[in-house]
C-alpha positions in Angstrom: 0.0 0.0 0.0 1.2 3.5 -0.8 0.5 6.8 0.9 -1.2 8.9 -1.8 -3.4 11.4 0.0 -2.8 15.1 0.0 -6.3 16.4 0.7 -8.4 16.3 3.9 -11.1 14.2 2.4 -8.8 11.8 0.5 -8.1 8.3 1.8 -4.7 7.8 3.4 -3.6 4.3 2.5 -0.9 3.4 4.9 1.6 0.6 4.4 0.8 -1.9 7.1 3.4 -1.4 9.8 5.5 -4.5 10.7 7.5 -4.1 13.9 8.4 -7.8 13.9 9.8 -8.6 10.4 10.9 -12.1 11.1 9.2 -14.9 9.1 5.9 -16.1 10.6 4.8 -19.7 10.7 2.3 -20.6 8.0 -1.2 -19.4 8.9 -0.3 -16.9 11.5 -1.7 -13.4 11.5 1.1 -10.7 11.3 1.2 -7.4 13.1 0.9 -6.1 16.6 -1.8 -4.2 18.6 -0.3 -1.2 20.4 -2.1 1.3 22.6 -1.6 3.4 25.8 -1.9 1.6 29.1 -4.9 3.8 30.0 -6.8 2.7 26.9 -5.8 -1.0 27.4 -7.2 -1.0 30.9 -10.4 0.8 29.9 -13.9 -0.5 28.9 -13.8 -0.5 25.2 -17.5 -0.7 24.5 -17.0 -2.8 21.4 -18.8 -5.8 20.0 -16.6 -8.7 18.9 -16.6 -7.7 15.2 -16.0 -4.0 16.2 -13.0 -5.1 18.3 -11.6 -7.1 15.4 -11.9 -4.0 13.1 -10.1 -1.8 15.6 -7.3 -4.3 16.2 -6.7 -4.6 12.5 -6.8 -0.8 12.1 -4.2 -0.2 14.9 -1.9 -2.7 13.2 -1.7 -0.4 10.2 0.2 2.3 12.0 3.6 2.7 13.6 2.8 3.8 17.2 6.2 5.5 17.5 5.4 8.0 14.9 3.2 11.2 14.9 -0.2 11.0 13.1 1.1 13.9 11.0 3.6 11.5 9.5 0.7 9.9 7.8 -1.6 12.9 7.1 -0.9 16.6 7.1 -4.1 17.3 9.0 -3.4 14.5 11.5 -6.7 12.8 10.7 -5.4 9.3 9.9 -7.5 7.0 7.8 -6.6 3.4 7.3 -7.9 0.5 5.2 -9.1 -2.8 6.6 -10.0 -5.6 4.2 -12.3 -8.5 4.4 -9.4 -10.8 3.8 -7.6 -9.5 6.9 -10.8 -9.8 8.9 -11.2 -13.4 7.8 -7.7 -14.3 9.0 -8.2 -12.6 12.4 -11.5 -14.3 12.8 -10.0 -17.6 11.6 -12.6 -18.1 8.9 -11.9 -20.7 6.3 -12.0 -19.9 2.6 -15.1 -21.0 0.7 -15.1 -24.0 -1.6 -13.6 -21.9 -4.4 -10.7 -20.8 -2.2 -12.2 -17.2 -1.8 -12.7 -15.0 1.2 -15.9 -16.3 2.9 -19.0 -14.2 2.9 -19.0 -14.2 6.7 -15.9 -12.1 6.6 -17.6 -9.4 4.5 -20.6 -9.5 6.7 -18.5 -9.3 9.9 -16.5 -6.4 8.6 -19.6 -4.6 7.6 -21.3 -5.2 11.0 -18.1 -4.1 12.7 -18.3 -0.7 11.0 -22.0 0.0 11.3 -22.1 1.4 14.8 -18.4 2.1 15.4 -19.0 5.8 15.2 -21.1 5.6 18.3 -18.7 3.5 20.4 -16.8 5.0 23.3 -13.9 3.8 25.5 -14.4 4.8 29.1 -12.1 4.9 32.1 -11.5 7.0 35.3 -8.5 9.3 35.7 -8.7 10.3 39.3 -11.9 12.3 39.7 -12.4 12.4 35.9 -14.7 10.0 34.0 -13.3 9.9 30.5 -15.4 8.8 27.4 -13.4 8.7 24.2 -14.7 8.2 20.7 -12.9 5.5 18.7 -13.4 6.9 15.3 -14.9 10.0 13.6 -15.9 7.9 10.6 -16.1 4.3 9.6 -17.1 3.5 6.0 -17.7 0.0 4.6 -17.4 -0.2 0.8 -20.1 -2.6 -0.2 -19.1 -4.9 -3.0 -15.4 -4.1 -2.7 -14.6 -5.9 0.5 -12.8 -3.2 2.5 -13.5 -0.5 5.0 -12.1 3.0 5.7 -11.5 3.6 9.4 -10.7 7.2 10.5 -9.3 7.5 14.0 -10.9 10.1 16.3 -8.5 13.0 16.9 -8.8 12.5 20.7 -7.9 8.8 20.3 -4.6 9.5 18.4 -2.6 10.3 21.6 -3.4 6.8 22.8 -2.2 5.2 19.5 0.6 7.4 18.3 3.9 8.7 19.7 4.0 6.0 22.4 7.4 6.0 24.0 6.4 4.8 27.4 3.4 3.5 29.3 2.0 1.5 26.4 0.8 -2.0 25.8 1.8 -4.1 22.8 0.9 -7.7 21.8 0.9 -9.8 18.7 -2.4 -9.8 16.8 -1.9 -13.6 16.3 -2.9 -14.0 20.0 -6.4 -12.8 19.2 -6.9 -15.0 16.1 -10.1 -17.0 16.3 -11.3 -15.7 19.6 -15.1 -16.0 19.7 -15.9 -14.0 22.8 -15.7 -10.3 23.6 -14.8 -11.4 27.1 -11.8 -13.3 25.7 -10.6 -10.2 23.7 -11.0 -8.1 26.8 -9.2 -10.4 29.2 -6.3 -10.9 26.7 -5.9 -7.1 26.5 -5.9 -6.9 30.3 -3.3 -9.6 30.7 -1.1 -8.0 28.1 -0.8 -4.9 30.3 1.4 -7.1 32.5 2.9 -9.4 30.0 6.5 -8.5 31.2 5.7 -9.9 34.7 3.0 -12.5 33.9 1.1 -11.3 37.0 -2.0 -9.2 37.1 -3.9 -8.1 40.2 -7.1 -6.2 39.7 -10.0 -5.3 41.9 -13.3 -7.0 41.1 -14.8 -3.6 40.5 -12.2 -2.7 37.9 -12.4 -6.1 36.4 -16.2 -5.8 35.9 -15.7 -2.4 34.3 -12.9 -3.5 31.9 -14.6 -6.7 31.0 -18.0 -5.0 30.6 -20.0 -7.5 32.5 -23.6 -6.6 33.4 -24.1 -4.8 36.6 -26.6 -7.4 37.7 -24.0 -10.2 37.7 -23.1 -11.7 41.0 -19.6 -13.1 41.3 -20.9 -16.6 40.6 -22.2 -15.2 37.2 -19.0 -13.4 36.5 -17.0 -16.6 37.1 -19.4 -18.7 35.0 -19.4 -16.4 32.0 -16.4 -14.1 32.1 -13.7 -16.0 33.8 -13.8 -19.8 33.5 -14.8 -20.2 29.8 -12.6 -17.2 28.9 -9.5 -18.7 30.5 -10.3 -22.0 28.6 -10.5 -20.2 25.3 -7.3 -18.2 25.8 -5.4 -21.3 26.8 -6.7 -23.1 23.6 -6.2 -20.2 21.1 -3.7 -17.7 22.5 -1.3 -20.4 23.8 -1.3 -19.1 27.3 -1.3 -21.0 30.6 -3.5 -19.0 33.0 -4.4 -19.3 36.7 -6.9 -17.1 38.6 -7.0 -16.7 42.3 -9.8 -15.1 44.2 -8.8 -12.7 47.0 -11.5 -12.1 49.6 -12.3 -9.4 52.2 -14.5 -11.1 54.7 -16.8 -13.4 52.7 -16.8 -11.3 49.5 -14.4 -11.5 46.6 -12.5 -8.2 46.5 -9.9 -8.8 43.8 -8.5 -11.3 41.3 -4.9 -12.4 40.8 -4.0 -13.8 37.4 -0.8 -15.5 36.7 0.0 -16.4 33.1 2.9 -17.7 31.0 3.2 -18.7 27.3 2.6 -22.3 26.7 5.9 -24.2 26.3 6.6 -25.1 22.7 5.7 -28.6 21.8 8.6 -31.0 22.0 9.8 -32.4 18.7 8.5 -36.0 18.3 11.2 -38.6 18.5 12.5 -39.9 15.2 10.9 -43.1 13.9 
């Protein structure tokens, strides 16, 4: 892809940034998701398809650069394709070897209400609500979408020299639950230590579980099956410990490590 935009309303096609140029195993999804720690720990307010679109969009940029390196007005627009969506969602090609229709439908659905979505978090006494995009346009019949980052979002995606979170997009490939996407992102805020302690209140906010859920419900829907899916698809080994104050669960302690590589089978 080539940068060819000079005008405000013209699409900026950005060469997909690759911070890990080494060869990837066959079938792996390339690229990395990078964002500020504040954004990573926030409630993203996204459906599963919307989360896939935004992960793919963030992979298009070099987070170390200024948005003005991509567009003179700083309004960065990137292209996400149905083929990329299919790879992240782990959708198999159809019988003719083409991108499956489910990828086109998923990409379209992921753009429909993206303009209305907000990431939310607290910064001391401030309750912050931040728009993800100022425009998301699906090009029907062409199999791609234009995603335009919100100006207020760019500080959390660009010029990140410290206090940022970065993880391989491959870890999110094939995830079928928004809870799984959310917990993966939370764990990656502490990937250097492999240890995350979070209050139950902050966990509920970041995972976006219904307010009506008791802890038994949270464990049933947003912890146990989520850990199982991440262990199966993100190649992580995860343990969760409940920390109580009195009889109530106050916080959760997650420990996690990458799964050891499978040993080579003995020669026959």
